[in-house]
C-alpha positions in Angstrom: 49.3 79.1 108.8 52.4 80.9 109.8 51.9 84.4 111.7 54.7 86.6 113.0 54.1 88.6 115.9 56.1 91.7 116.7 56.6 94.2 119.3 58.8 97.3 119.0 59.0 99.0 122.2 61.5 98.3 124.7 62.8 94.7 124.6 61.6 94.5 121.0 60.7 90.9 120.2 59.5 88.6 117.4 57.3 85.5 117.7 56.4 82.8 115.2 53.1 80.9 115.6 52.5 77.8 113.3 48.8 76.4 113.3 47.9 78.1 116.5 51.1 77.2 118.6 53.8 79.4 119.5 57.1 77.6 117.9 59.7 80.5 118.1 60.2 83.6 120.1 63.3 85.9 120.6 64.4 89.5 121.7 66.3 91.8 119.6 68.6 92.6 122.5 70.3 89.1 122.3 71.4 89.8 118.7 72.6 93.3 119.1 73.8 93.0 122.6 72.1 96.2 123.8 70.1 95.5 126.8 66.3 96.1 126.1 67.1 97.3 122.4 63.9 98.8 121.0 62.4 99.2 117.5 61.7 96.8 114.6 63.4 93.5 115.7 65.0 92.8 112.3 67.7 90.4 113.5 65.3 88.5 115.8 63.0 87.7 112.9 65.9 86.6 110.7 67.2 84.5 113.3 63.9 82.8 114.2 63.1 82.2 110.4 66.4 80.7 110.1 66.1 78.3 113.1 62.7 77.3 111.9 63.8 76.9 108.2 61.2 79.5 107.1 61.5 82.1 104.7 59.5 85.5 104.4 57.1 83.9 101.7 56.1 81.5 104.4 54.6 84.2 106.5 50.8 84.5 106.2 50.3 87.5 108.3 52.1 89.9 110.4 50.6 91.3 113.6 52.0 94.2 115.2 51.5 94.7 119.0 50.2 98.3 119.9 48.3 100.7 117.7 51.2 103.2 117.8 55.1 102.9 117.8 57.8 105.4 118.7 61.4 105.9 117.3 63.7 103.4 118.3 66.6 106.0 118.9 64.3 107.8 121.2 63.3 104.6 123.1 66.9 103.7 123.6 68.0 107.1 124.6 65.6 107.0 127.5 66.9 103.6 128.5 70.7 104.2 128.1 71.4 107.9 128.1 71.6 108.7 131.8 71.6 112.7 131.5 68.8 112.5 129.0 66.6 110.3 131.3 67.2 112.5 134.1 65.9 115.3 132.1 62.9 113.3 130.5 61.8 112.1 133.8 62.2 115.4 135.7 65.0 114.5 138.1 65.4 118.2 139.3 65.0 119.9 142.9 63.7 123.3 141.4 60.3 123.6 140.2 60.3 123.6 136.4 59.6 127.0 134.6 55.9 127.4 133.6 55.3 127.0 129.9 53.2 125.5 127.4 50.3 123.3 129.2 50.1 119.7 128.3 47.2 120.1 125.8 49.1 122.9 124.0 52.3 120.9 123.8 50.3 117.9 122.2 48.7 120.4 119.8 52.1 122.0 118.9 53.6 118.6 118.4 50.8 117.6 115.8 51.4 120.9 113.9 55.0 120.3 113.9 55.5 123.5 116.2 56.8 121.8 119.3 58.4 118.7 120.5 56.3 116.1 122.4 57.5 115.0 125.8 61.0 116.1 125.5 61.8 114.7 122.4 59.6 111.8 122.4 57.9 111.2 118.8 55.8 108.6 117.1 56.8 106.8 113.9 54.4 107.2 111.3 52.1 104.4 110.2 53.8 104.5 106.7 57.1 104.2 108.0 56.1 101.6 110.7 54.6 99.2 108.1 57.4 100.1 105.9 60.1 98.4 108.2 57.9 95.2 107.6 57.7 95.5 103.9 61.2 96.4 103.1 62.5 93.7 105.2 60.2 90.9 104.4 58.7 91.9 101.0 55.1 91.4 102.1 52.0 93.4 101.1 50.8 95.9 103.6 47.3 94.2 103.3 49.1 91.2 105.2 49.8 93.5 108.4 47.6 94.1 111.1 48.0 95.9 114.4 46.2 95.1 117.9 45.8 97.3 121.0 48.7 97.0 123.5 46.6 95.5 126.4 44.6 93.4 124.5 47.9 91.9 123.4 48.9 91.4 127.0 45.5 89.9 127.8 45.9 87.4 124.8 49.2 86.2 125.8 48.0 85.7 129.5 44.7 83.8 128.4 45.4 81.8 125.3 48.9 81.2 126.6 47.5 79.7 130.0 46.8 76.0 130.5 43.3 76.7 131.3 41.9 75.4 128.0 39.4 77.6 127.2 37.8 77.6 130.7 36.4 80.8 132.2 39.1 82.8 133.7 39.5 86.3 135.0 42.2 87.9 132.9 44.2 91.1 134.4 46.9 93.1 132.8 48.9 96.1 134.5 52.0 97.9 133.2 53.5 101.5 133.1 51.4 102.5 129.9 50.4 101.4 126.5 48.0 102.9 124.0 46.9 105.2 126.7 46.0 102.6 129.4 47.9 101.1 132.2 45.7 98.3 133.3 42.7 96.1 131.9 40.2 93.6 133.1 38.6 90.9 130.9 37.0 87.5 131.0 38.4 84.7 128.7 36.0 82.0 127.8 36.8 79.6 124.8 38.4 81.7 122.3 36.7 84.9 123.4 38.1 88.0 125.4 35.5 90.4 126.5 36.9 93.5 128.1 34.9 95.0 131.2 37.3 97.8 132.5 40.1 99.7 131.0 42.3 101.9 133.3 43.7 105.1 131.6 47.4 105.7 132.4 47.0 109.5 132.5 46.1 109.7 136.2 49.0 107.4 136.8 49.8 103.7 136.9 51.2 101.4 139.3 54.2 100.7 137.0 55.0 104.2 136.7 54.8 104.7 140.4 57.3 101.8 141.2 59.5 103.0 138.4 59.7 106.5 139.8 60.7 105.1 143.1 63.3 103.0 141.3 64.5 106.0 139.8 64.5 108.0 143.3 66.6 105.3 144.7 69.3 105.9 142.1 68.6 103.1 139.7 67.2 102.8 136.1 63.5 103.7 135.4 62.2 100.6 133.4 64.9 98.3 134.1 65.8 98.0 137.8 62.4 97.7 139.6 63.4 94.0 140.4 66.2 95.5 142.5 63.7 97.5 144.5 61.8 94.3 145.2 64.7 92.6 146.2 65.9 95.3 148.5 62.5 95.6 150.4 62.8 92.7 152.7 66.0 94.1 154.3 64.1 97.3 155.9 63.2 97.3 159.5 59.8 96.9 160.1 59.0 100.2 161.7 60.8 102.1 159.1 59.1 100.3 156.3 55.7 101.2 157.9 56.6 104.9 158.0 57.7 104.8 154.5 54.5 103.0 153.4 52.1 105.6 155.3 54.3 108.4 153.6 53.8 106.8 150.1 50.2 106.1 150.7 49.6 109.9 150.9 50.7 110.4 147.5 49.6 107.1 145.2 47.1 104.3 145.7 44.1 102.5 144.2 40.8 104.4 143.7 37.9 102.0 143.7 35.8 103.6 141.2 34.4 102.2 138.1 36.9 101.8 136.3 39.2 101.2 139.2 42.2 103.7 138.7 45.6 103.8 139.9 46.3 107.5 140.6 48.5 110.1 142.1 46.7 111.8 145.0 48.8 114.9 144.8 49.7 117.1 141.7 53.3 118.0 140.8 56.3 116.7 139.2 56.4 113.0 140.0 60.1 112.6 141.1 60.1 115.8 143.1 56.9 114.7 144.8 58.3 111.4 145.9 61.5 113.2 146.8 59.7 115.4 149.3 57.6 112.5 150.5 60.5 110.2 151.6 62.8 113.0 152.8 64.7 111.5 155.7 63.5 107.9 155.4 66.0 105.0 154.9 66.5 103.9 151.3 65.6 100.4 152.2 62.5 101.6 153.9 61.5 103.3 150.8 61.9 100.2 148.8 59.7 98.3 151.4 57.1 101.2 151.4 57.0 100.9 147.6 56.7 97.2 147.5 53.9 97.2 150.1 52.1 99.7 147.8 52.3 97.4 144.8 51.2 94.6 146.8 48.5 96.1 148.5 47.1 97.9 145.4 47.2 94.6 143.3 45.5 92.5 145.9 42.8 95.1 146.4 42.2 95.5 142.9 42.3 91.9 142.2 39.7 91.3 144.8 37.5 94.1 143.6 37.7 92.8 139.9 36.8 89.2 141.2 33.8 90.8 143.0 32.7 92.6 140.1 33.2 90.2 137.3 33.8 86.6 138.9 36.3 84.1 137.9 38.4 81.9 140.4 41.1 81.2 137.7 43.4 84.1 137.0 45.5 85.1 134.0 48.0 87.6 134.5 49.9 89.7 131.8 51.8 93.3 131.9 55.0 94.3 133.4 53.8 94.9 136.8 53.5 91.1 137.1 57.0 90.6 137.0 56.8 91.3 140.8 57.1 87.7 142.1 56.5 88.6 145.6 53.0 90.3 144.6 52.2 87.2 142.5 52.8 85.0 145.4 50.3 86.9 147.5 47.7 86.8 144.8 48.3 83.0 144.4 47.5 82.8 148.3 44.2 84.3 147.9 41.5 81.8 149.0 39.3 82.6 146.1 42.2 81.9 143.5 41.8 78.1 142.2 44.4 78.6 139.8 46.8 81.1 138.5 49.0 81.6 135.5 51.4 84.6 135.0 52.7 84.8 131.5 56.5 84.3 131.3 58.4 87.6 131.1 55.4 89.2 130.9 56.5 93.0 130.1 56.2 94.4 126.6 58.2 91.5 124.9 55.4 89.2 125.5 53.1 91.2 123.4 54.8 89.8 120.4 53.1 86.4 121.4 49.7 88.2 122.3 49.8 89.9 118.9 50.4 86.3 117.1 47.6 84.7 119.0 45.2 87.3 117.9 46.1 87.5 114.4 45.8 83.8 113.9 42.4 83.6 115.7 41.2 86.4 113.4 42.2 84.5 110.3 41.7 80.7 111.6 37.9 81.3 112.3 35.6 80.4 115.2 36.6 76.7 115.4 40.2 77.4 115.9 41.7 76.5 119.3 44.9 77.9 120.3 47.8 75.8 121.9 48.8 76.9 125.2 52.3 78.3 125.8 54.6 75.1 126.6 58.3 75.3 127.4 59.9 78.7 127.0 62.9 77.4 125.1 61.8 79.2 122.0 65.2 80.9 120.6 67.8 79.6 118.2 69.4 76.4 119.2 73.2 75.7 119.7 74.7 74.0 116.9 77.4 71.5 117.9 79.3 71.9 114.5 79.4 75.6 115.2 80.7 75.2 118.6 83.6 72.8 117.4 84.4 75.4 114.6 84.4 78.2 117.4 86.7 76.3 119.5 89.2 75.8 116.8 88.7 79.3 115.3 89.5 81.1 118.9 92.1 78.6 119.8 90.3 77.9 123.0 92.1 74.6 123.5 95.3 76.4 123.6 94.3 78.9 126.3 92.0 76.7 128.4 91.3 73.1 129.3 88.9 71.9 126.7 87.1 68.4 127.1 84.5 66.7 125.1 82.0 64.7 126.9 79.1 62.3 126.0 77.4 62.5 129.2 78.0 66.2 129.8 75.3 66.6 132.6 77.3 64.2 134.7 80.4 66.4 134.3 78.5 69.5 134.9 77.2 67.9 138.3 80.7 66.8 139.3 82.0 70.3 138.8 79.1 72.0 140.8 80.1 69.5 143.6 84.0 70.1 143.5 84.2 73.8 142.2 80.7 75.3 143.0 80.0 77.1 139.9 79.5 76.3 136.2 77.9 78.3 133.3 75.7 76.4 130.9 74.9 77.1 127.3 72.8 74.3 125.6 69.7 73.9 123.6 67.5 76.4 122.4 67.7 79.7 124.0 64.8 80.7 126.6 62.6 83.6 125.8 62.3 86.2 128.2 64.1 87.8 131.1 64.5 84.6 133.4 67.3 82.1 132.6 65.7 78.7 132.9 68.7 76.4 132.5 69.9 76.8 128.8 71.5 80.0 129.3 72.3 79.8 133.2 75.1 80.0 135.6 74.6 77.2 138.0 76.0 76.7 141.4 75.8 74.4 144.4 72.9 75.8 146.4 74.1 74.7 149.8 77.3 76.6 149.7 76.7 80.2 150.7 80.3 80.9 149.4 78.9 81.0 145.9 77.0 84.1 146.3 80.0 86.2 146.9 81.7 84.4 144.0 79.0 85.0 141.7 78.4 88.6 142.8 82.0 89.7 143.0 83.9 87.8 140.4 81.4 86.9 137.7 78.0 89.3 137.5 79.0 92.3 139.4 75.5 92.3 140.9 74.3 94.5 143.8 75.0 92.6 147.0 71.4 92.4 148.3 70.1 90.8 145.2 68.9 87.0 145.8 69.3 84.2 143.6 66.8 81.6 142.7 66.6 77.9 142.8 65.8 75.4 140.0 64.1 72.3 141.8 63.3 69.0 140.3 59.4 68.9 140.1 59.2 65.7 142.1 61.1 67.5 144.8 59.3 70.6 145.0 57.3 69.4 148.5 60.8 69.1 150.1 61.7 72.7 149.2 58.8 75.1 148.8 55.4 75.8 150.2 52.8 75.3 147.6 49.4 74.2 148.9 47.5 74.6 145.5 50.2 72.7 143.6 50.7 75.7 141.0 52.9 75.2 138.3 56.0 77.3 138.2 58.1 76.3 135.0 59.0 80.2 134.3 60.2 81.7 137.6 57.1 84.0 138.1 56.0 83.1 141.5 57.8 83.7 144.9 57.1 80.6 147.5 57.8 80.4 151.2 60.1 77.6 151.8 60.3 74.5 153.9 62.5 75.4 157.1 63.5 71.8 157.5 65.3 71.6 154.1 66.4 75.2 153.9 69.8 74.6 154.5 70.0 72.5 151.4 69.3 75.5 149.1 70.2 78.5 151.3 72.3 80.2 148.7 69.3 80.3 146.3 67.0 81.9 148.6 66.4 85.6 149.6 68.7 86.0 152.7 66.2 88.3 154.6 62.9 86.5 154.1 63.8 82.8 152.7 61.6 83.1 149.9 62.4 81.3 146.5 61.6 82.5 143.1 61.4 78.8 142.2 61.8 77.2 138.9 60.2 73.7 139.0 61.9 71.5 136.3 59.6 69.0 134.7 61.6 66.4 132.7 59.3 66.4 129.6 59.9 70.3 129.3 63.8 70.1 129.4 65.2 66.5 129.7 68.7 67.6 129.5 68.6 70.2 132.4 66.5 67.7 134.4 69.4 65.2 134.0 71.8 68.1 135.4 69.7 68.2 138.6 69.4 64.5 138.8 73.2 64.0 138.7 73.7 66.6 141.2 71.0 65.1 143.3 72.7 61.4 143.0 75.8 62.9 144.2 74.6 65.2 147.1 71.0 64.3 147.8 69.9 67.9 147.0 67.3 67.9 144.4 68.1 71.7 143.3 70.6 73.9 142.0 71.2 77.5 142.2 70.5 79.2 138.8 71.1 82.7 137.7 71.1 84.2 134.3 74.2 83.8 132.2 75.2 87.7 131.5 77.4 90.3 133.1 75.5 93.0 135.0 73.8 95.6 132.6 74.2 93.1 129.4 71.5 90.8 128.1 71.6 87.0 128.5 74.0 85.3 126.2 72.4 83.9 123.2 75.1 82.2 120.8 78.1 80.2 121.6 80.3 83.4 120.8 78.5 85.3 123.5 78.9 82.6 126.0 82.7 82.5 125.3 83.1 86.2 125.3 81.2 86.4 128.8 83.3 83.5 130.2 86.5 85.4 129.2 85.3 88.6 130.7 84.4 87.3 133.9 85.6 85.1 136.9 83.6 82.1 135.5 85.8 78.9 136.1 83.9 76.6 133.9 81.6 76.9 130.7 79.7 73.9 129.7 79.1 74.7 126.0 76.8 72.1 124.4 79.1 68.7 124.9 82.2 70.6 125.6 83.6 71.8 128.9 85.9 74.7 128.8 87.9 75.3 132.1 90.4 78.0 133.0 93.8 76.5 133.8 
């Protein structure tokens, strides 16, 4: 049975499940080249079908994530039109003029007399299903929809390696279908929801996003920068910011537990008044601590109420690897699985699992998510044609290698930085070696080179290490032996070997968002690390996403070459070819 899972929110994504296993997944942004592109992911669907040698006729069911959908133009405008976003999120100093109340605005929107939420509007069910039927030629009876947070929970539990064992399943995000969080127990193929947290009183995701906006960054996109900035704050300043922010937002241990704003008012203005006079890095640190303390308190409370020593986590708030690491350290947590790239893009996978289980019957057993290399593959024939068509050999030094991994390792030792584009594209926000910029992790100079000449990143943002799984004990502190194939956990590091991966650690607290590389999951990338280890004794490389700041990860060979030419990258390893600037 073939099930196509789709999510149409920001970072619209398609996933293909075959007989219980996820075999393909890609986001629309990789094909339109618009970061976090929203709406029906037509190009992603086409690319996956093509890569898997399927046709629309092969699809048995289409599963849509979320009971409602919003207009693509509006979602993209909120993300990419700075002036409109400031208006939408209430970025102003003056008090807004009093007008229609919230209930009156909603009623007016339903009657067509007023716009809802400054231009926000839903796509009708007819139009929503029409995108699918017009594109794929499928009957509407073969399209189903599932609740947003149920999709998050399904991805986290069915995608976990727990093999049907009992687990506590937590989801947490900004908002989806009226909720910001949910608590369930997974057992076998059943998910039983215990608590659902409404988003109206507030959400942990929206709180962190408003702080991101307050600090002059993009709501819904740059939250990771706040997390990266937080450790730079002096302890006393960070404590002041935490106390100030705790007065306006926090966890209410009710039933269900709620994340709520403690004072009324426009949220941006409320945070602005609360943090007036505080250092910017302290505000980041205070907000990060609110997230960490709230998630820890919530997880402990849910464990007390509903049991479970295995945790499966989904939803965009759990992209916060620092908070995930603290949860992993809890003594009652035996095992932890955080779904990779667990924002709304992961709901395409959750919807596909739910659709398959509904059709396949009680005896069906879903296959846990494996390697995240689920996108289209690089075609060597296409690469060779691209090199000829663009006359790359005339502009650059182009060499072909049977053992390309050895050449990459040599360049990392001699020149320090190489971009790699090979094999199937990774799903999600984390580069896992196939669409990555790699560097020598022991050379701190590569940080400035990548930040200034290649990616134009903010100076405070840390990089991450890809570490040979068999060498993890040399570099990271992982007493529970937790798997980390998707870069979803932050680890403390071993001070005795820290100098070997210094460029890939957070400069302030020496933590690592480690990617533990298993040979069985990516043999070619594992060979790159092995060859680098053979030359240096270091069992890791610095790994960062292959893109320019503000752009999606590269997807195709054309994207890789374009990014290479528009940046200061010295070398591009494209399939079995190395392209070097002369």
